[in-house]
C-alpha positions in Angstrom: 1.1 7.1 22.9 0.3 10.1 20.7 2.4 10.5 17.6 3.6 14.3 18.1 6.8 14.5 16.1 7.7 14.2 12.4 11.2 13.9 10.6 11.7 15.1 7.2 14.9 14.1 5.6 16.3 16.8 3.3 20.0 16.3 3.1 20.5 14.5 -0.2 22.5 15.7 -3.1 19.5 15.9 -5.4 21.4 14.6 -8.4 18.3 14.2 -10.7 17.9 18.0 -10.6 21.6 18.9 -11.3 22.8 21.5 -11.9 19.6 23.3 -10.5 20.2 21.6 -7.1 23.9 22.4 -7.0 23.2 25.3 -4.6 19.5 24.9 -3.8 18.3 21.7 -2.1 15.9 19.9 -4.3 13.3 20.2 -1.6 13.2 23.9 -2.3 12.3 23.6 -5.9 9.2 25.3 -6.4 5.9 23.6 -6.8 3.5 26.2 -8.2 3.8 28.8 -5.4 5.8 27.2 -2.7 8.7 24.9 -2.2 8.1 21.1 -2.4 9.1 20.7 1.4 6.5 23.3 2.5 3.6 20.8 1.3 5.1 18.0 3.6 5.3 20.5 6.6 1.8 21.7 6.1 0.6 18.1 5.9 2.3 17.0 9.1 0.8 20.1 10.9 -2.7 19.3 9.6 -2.3 15.8 10.7 -1.6 17.0 14.4 2.1 17.0 14.4 3.4 19.4 17.0 7.3 19.4 16.1 8.9 19.0 12.7 12.5 17.8 12.6 14.0 18.6 9.3 17.4 16.8 8.4 19.6 18.9 6.2 23.1 18.9 4.9 25.7 21.0 6.5 26.4 24.2 4.7 23.0 24.4 2.9 20.8 27.0 4.9 18.1 27.6 2.3 15.4 25.6 4.0 16.3 27.1 7.5 16.0 30.5 5.9 12.7 29.6 4.2 11.0 28.7 7.5 12.5 31.6 9.5 11.0 35.0 9.6 12.1 37.8 7.2 11.3 41.2 8.8 13.0 43.2 6.0 10.6 41.4 3.5 7.6 41.7 5.6 8.3 45.4 6.4 8.6 46.1 2.5 5.2 44.0 1.7 3.5 45.9 4.5 4.7 49.3 3.2 3.5 48.3 -0.4 0.2 47.5 1.1 0.5 43.8 -0.2 -1.3 42.4 2.7 -2.4 39.0 1.4 1.2 38.2 0.3 2.5 39.5 3.7 0.1 37.0 5.4 1.3 34.2 3.2 4.9 35.0 4.0 4.3 35.3 7.8 2.4 32.1 7.8 5.5 30.2 6.8 7.6 31.3 9.9 4.4 30.7 12.1 3.5 27.1 10.7 4.7 25.3 13.8 7.8 24.2 15.9 10.6 23.3 13.5 14.0 22.1 14.5 17.0 21.3 12.3 19.5 18.5 12.4 22.7 18.5 10.3 23.6 15.2 8.5 27.5 15.6 8.0 27.6 12.5 5.6 25.0 11.6 3.1 24.8 7.9 4.1 21.3 7.3 3.0 17.6 7.6 4.1 18.1 5.3 7.2 21.0 7.3 8.4 19.1 10.7 8.0 16.3 9.3 10.1 18.8 8.1 12.8 20.2 11.7 13.0 16.9 12.8 14.5 17.0 10.1 17.4 17.9 12.6 20.1 15.0 15.0 19.4 12.6 12.2 18.6 13.3 10.4 21.9 11.4 7.3 23.0 8.3 7.9 21.1 6.7 7.0 18.0 7.2 9.6 15.1 6.1 10.0 11.5 8.6 10.4 8.7 7.6 12.2 5.5 9.7 12.5 2.2 9.0 15.6 0.6 9.5 14.1 -2.9 6.1 12.4 -2.6 3.5 15.2 -2.6 0.2 13.5 -1.5 -2.9 15.4 -1.5 -6.4 14.5 -0.2 -8.8 17.4 -0.7 -11.5 17.3 1.6 -10.3 14.2 3.3 -7.7 13.1 6.1 -4.0 13.9 5.2 -2.2 10.7 4.5 0.0 11.3 7.6 -3.2 11.6 9.7 -4.5 8.2 8.1 -1.2 6.5 9.2 -1.1 7.9 12.8 -4.8 6.6 13.1 -3.8 3.3 12.0 -0.8 3.2 14.3 -3.0 4.1 17.2 -5.5 1.4 16.3 -3.1 -1.5 15.8 0.0 -0.5 17.9 2.4 -1.1 15.2 4.6 0.7 12.7 2.8 1.6 9.5 4.0 2.4 6.1 2.1 4.2 3.1 1.4 1.8 0.3 0.1 2.1 -3.1 -0.3 -0.3 -6.0 1.8 0.6 -8.9 2.3 -0.7 -12.5 4.5 -4.1 -12.4 6.8 -2.5 -14.8 7.5 0.2 -12.2 8.3 -2.0 -9.0 11.9 -1.7 -9.4 11.8 2.1 -8.5 10.3 1.3 -5.0 10.5 -0.7 -2.0 7.8 -3.5 -2.4 6.1 -5.5 0.3 5.2 -9.0 0.6 1.9 -9.1 2.0 1.0 -11.7 4.8 -2.6 -10.6 5.1 -4.8 -7.9 3.6 -8.0 -6.6 5.2 -9.3 -3.7 3.4 -6.7 -1.0 3.0 -4.6 -2.5 5.9 -1.7 -4.7 5.0 0.3 -7.1 7.5 3.9 -7.2 6.2 5.6 -10.4 5.8 8.7 -9.0 4.1 10.1 -5.8 2.3 12.4 -5.8 -0.7 14.1 -2.7 -1.9 13.8 -2.0 -5.7 13.4 -5.6 -6.6 13.7 -6.7 -10.4 10.3 -7.0 -11.9 10.4 -10.7 -12.1 11.3 -10.9 -8.5 8.9 -8.4 -6.9 6.7 -10.1 -4.2 3.7 -7.8 -5.1 2.7 -4.5 -6.9 2.4 -2.9 -3.4 5.0 -0.1 -3.4 6.1 1.7 -0.3 5.7 5.4 -0.7 7.2 8.3 1.4 5.1 8.3 4.5 5.8 6.4 7.6 4.8 6.1 11.2 7.4 4.3 13.1 8.1 2.8 16.6 11.1 4.3 18.5 12.5 0.9 18.3 13.6 1.6 14.7 16.4 3.6 15.9 18.1 0.6 17.6 17.6 -1.4 14.4 19.1 1.4 12.3 22.2 1.6 14.6 22.9 -2.2 13.7 21.7 -2.0 10.0 24.7 -2.6 7.7 25.0 -0.5 4.5 22.9 -1.7 1.7 22.2 -0.6 -1.8 24.6 2.1 -2.9 26.7 1.8 0.2 23.9 3.5 2.2 21.9 2.8 5.3 18.4 1.8 3.8 15.3 2.6 5.9 13.7 -0.3 4.0 16.2 -2.8 5.3 15.7 -1.5 8.8 11.9 -1.7 8.6 12.1 -5.4 7.4 14.3 -6.2 10.4 11.9 -4.5 12.7 9.0 -6.6 11.2 10.7 -9.6 12.6 10.6 -8.2 16.2 7.3 -6.5 16.2 4.1 -6.0 13.9 4.7 -3.6 10.9 1.6 -2.8 8.9 1.2 -1.2 5.5 -1.8 1.1 4.8 -3.2 1.7 1.2 -3.9 5.5 1.8 -6.6 7.8 0.2 -5.2 10.5 -1.7 -3.4 11.5 -5.0 0.3 11.2 -5.1 2.6 13.3 -7.3 6.2 12.2 -7.8 8.2 15.4 -7.4 11.4 13.6 -7.2 12.2 13.4 -10.9 12.5 16.1 -13.5 9.5 14.7 -15.4 7.6 14.0 -12.3 8.2 17.5 -11.0 6.8 19.0 -14.2 3.9 16.8 -14.1 3.2 17.7 -10.4 3.5 21.5 -11.3 0.9 21.1 -14.0 -1.4 19.0 -11.9 -1.3 21.3 -8.8 -1.5 24.3 -11.1 -4.8 23.0 -12.4 -6.2 23.1 -9.0 -4.9 26.7 -8.4 -6.6 30.0 -9.0 -4.6 30.3 -12.4 -6.1 27.0 -13.7 -8.1 28.6 -16.5 -5.3 30.6 -17.8 -3.0 27.5 -17.8 -5.6 25.5 -19.6 -5.9 28.0 -22.3 -2.2 28.1 -22.7 -1.9 24.2 -22.9 -4.7 24.2 -25.4 -2.9 26.5 -27.7 0.2 24.3 -27.9 1.2 22.5 -30.9 1.7 19.0 -29.2 2.2 17.2 -32.7 5.5 15.2 -32.9 
């Protein structure tokens, strides 16, 4: 079965970005010239996804507003003759079919995914976490890589990347049962293990292609770390019922989920933009001595 839908959870409080995220979802923080979440939406569409389902918090409409059309702004840009910017603005509302689901309580990533059950239905689907901005210039988007792996092996697939052992406690970490090239058959999953207890250095990053069976598992998954329903716990339980694979993807990942990571992502992405030369000149002129 084709993977046609993608779920983008975006209902968290964004505590790492407070007070900036008090009124603006962290997914709307700018990354160079567009909000963080737009990169994930564009990645999903370029991977062949036909419907985007964004899970948002009640009362916070900035994400909905961003992907909606704005006739007043478009008319003003057209009157000014700013055609390139007009095209960029129009492209946002024409990017694809986007639906919104409201998560009334912030009960974790697993709960956010569960909120999309009715719209996803009984078919496999992708999950993209906007915090992980993953680019693969000239190559297949990471979501597309996972979809291909799902179709080849008929099992749920999660994106993996090796991380420094000292950082494993920041991630879900897999215990591989078998590795063959980039493909990993998963034996177990541990959410944010202590460094000494981590089963490997293969970390779960923010891209998944999941069997619809995950919804049944999520509905019976008890609250875990932080009193939240953890998607990692549900995927581990799913692996006891059907094959679950990891895929070590091709691409460069920027962690835009922390303040320092967001700053680093802005610099890295800006160095690939039209303003790269000006930015390099600015950085070279800084006094970086302690």
